[in-house]
N, C-alpha and C positions, 0 to 999 in steps of 0.2 A: 864725184860724189854729190848727190842731191842733198840740199839742206831744207829742213822744214822751216816755214815761217812761223815763229812763235809770237803770239799776241801777248805782250806784257800787260799786266793789269794797270789800270790808270792809277797814278799816284794819288793817294788820298790827301796828301798835303799835311798829314799828321805826323808827329814824332812820338817816339815812345815816351811814356810818362817818366820813366827812368832809363837813361841811355844804357845800352848793353855794355857790360864790362869788356875789357880786352880779352879776358879769359873766355867769356861767353862767345864772343865773336870768333875767337880762334877755334873753339870746339865745334861750332856750327860750320865754319869754313872747312875745317879738316874733314868733317863727316861728308860734306857736300863734295869735296874733292875725291873722297873714296868712292862715292856714288858715281861721280863722273868717270872714274877709272873702270868701275863695273860696267857702265854703259859702253865704254870703248871695248871692253872685253866681249860684250855681247855682239857688237858690230863685227869684231874679228871672228867670233863663232859663226855668224851668219855667212861672212865671206868664205870661211873654211867649210861651209856646208855641214856644220855639226848637227848632231841628233836633236830633233825638235824639243824633246823632253828636257835635255840638258840646258837648252836656251831658256825654256819656260821656267825652270828652277831658278836660273839666274835673274830672270825678270821678277819673279816672286821675291827674291832677296832684295832687289832694288826697291820694289814697292814697299816692303817692310822698313827698309832703311829711310826712305822718304817720309813714311808715316811717323817714324820716330822723330825725325827732325821737325815735322809739323807739330807733333804733340808737345815737343819741347818749347816751340814758339808759342803754341796755344796756352800752355801753362804759364809761361812768363808773361804773356799778354794779360791773362786773367789776373795774375797776382799783382801786377804793377799797373797796367793801363786801365783795366776795368775797375780795379780797386780804387785807384786815384780818381777816376771819373765819378764813382759813387760818393766819395768823400767830398767832391766839389759840386754835387747836385746834378751831375750829368749821367747818372747811373742807368736810366732807362735807355738812353741813346746808345751807351756802351754795350749794354746787354743785347739790344736789338742787333747791333753790329756783330757781336760775338755769336749770336744764334745764326746769323747768315753765314758766318765763316764755318760753324759746325755743320750746317746743311751742305755747304760746298765740300767740306772735308769728308762727309759721310757718303758722297756720291762716288768717290774713288774706290 
């Protein structure tokens, strides 16, 4: 099986203003594991030469699930990291960074 080379984003070196709780981490990891299972399901569908529309429906479901994870992280980032930066006088920089993330997010 061929593997795609995935370019990981450069680590910004920043940490969350408020570390994620164990419950938050658990919920995110569980959602991502479900998505991972869905991706494996699509791989199997392709291998089994399933109907294109059925595969596309599953891809749409995965995209929606990933967006939900992304919006969860965006909300938390805004409420904690951006809010904290604004309180400490770094609001403009945090808002600029947030806007760049929104631009990237809206491309998908």
